[in-house]
C-alpha positions in Angstrom: 82.0 199.8 95.2 82.6 197.5 98.6 86.2 196.5 99.3 85.4 192.9 99.3 85.1 193.0 95.6 88.3 194.8 95.2 90.1 191.9 97.4 88.3 189.1 95.0 89.6 190.8 91.8 92.9 190.9 93.5 92.6 187.5 94.1 90.9 186.3 90.8 93.8 188.4 88.5 96.5 187.2 91.1 95.2 183.3 90.2 94.3 184.2 86.7 97.9 185.1 85.4 99.5 182.4 88.6 100.0 179.9 86.0 101.3 181.5 82.9 104.0 183.2 85.1 105.2 179.9 86.6 104.6 178.1 82.8 107.1 181.2 82.0 109.3 180.9 84.9 109.6 177.5 83.8 110.5 177.4 80.5 113.1 181.0 81.3 115.2 178.1 83.6 116.1 176.6 80.1 116.6 173.1 82.1 113.5 171.0 80.4 114.0 168.6 83.3 113.8 170.4 86.0 113.0 173.8 85.2 109.7 173.9 86.5 111.0 172.3 89.8 113.4 175.2 89.4 110.9 178.0 88.9 108.3 176.4 92.0 111.3 176.8 94.2 111.1 180.6 93.5 107.3 180.7 94.1 108.2 179.5 97.2 110.4 182.2 98.3 107.4 185.2 97.3 105.0 182.7 99.7 107.8 183.2 102.3 108.2 187.1 101.6 104.5 187.8 101.3 102.5 185.2 103.4 105.1 185.5 106.2 106.7 188.6 106.5 104.1 190.7 105.4 101.3 189.7 108.1 104.2 189.0 110.7 104.8 192.8 109.9 101.3 193.8 110.4 100.9 192.0 113.5 104.0 193.8 114.6 102.3 196.8 113.5 99.1 196.5 115.3 100.9 195.1 118.6 98.7 192.0 118.5 99.0 189.4 120.6 100.9 186.2 119.5 98.7 184.2 121.2 97.4 181.7 118.8 95.1 178.4 119.5 96.5 175.6 118.4 93.4 174.4 116.5 93.6 177.4 114.4 97.1 177.3 113.6 97.0 173.2 112.9 93.9 174.3 110.4 95.7 177.3 108.8 98.7 174.6 107.9 96.4 172.2 106.7 94.9 175.4 104.4 98.7 176.0 103.5 99.1 172.5 102.7 96.3 172.1 100.5 97.3 175.4 98.9 100.8 174.4 98.3 99.3 171.1 96.8 97.5 172.6 94.4 100.3 174.9 93.2 102.2 171.8 93.0 99.5 170.1 90.8 99.3 172.8 88.1 102.9 172.5 87.8 103.0 168.7 87.2 100.4 169.4 84.6 102.4 171.5 82.8 105.0 168.6 82.8 102.8 166.5 81.9 101.5 168.9 79.0 
């Protein structure tokens, strides 16, 4: 099996259980009005830990250059913003039932 297939399956599995876990976290907050925002707050903390610290560690371990073209930085920030908006949309959909 090619490695990319394993990574694709990891993505499918992660995204498949994301909504279920987010909803479960929302309910477990015991705050019907604001529980979904509290749960999403912790999703953001998890994003930081995984999406910021892990790649930073990998770049440090590889002794990579920290030079990054501004176009790549802005497009990547835009991609992150679009992903976060999509995740927030899932959260709002739960609230709209």
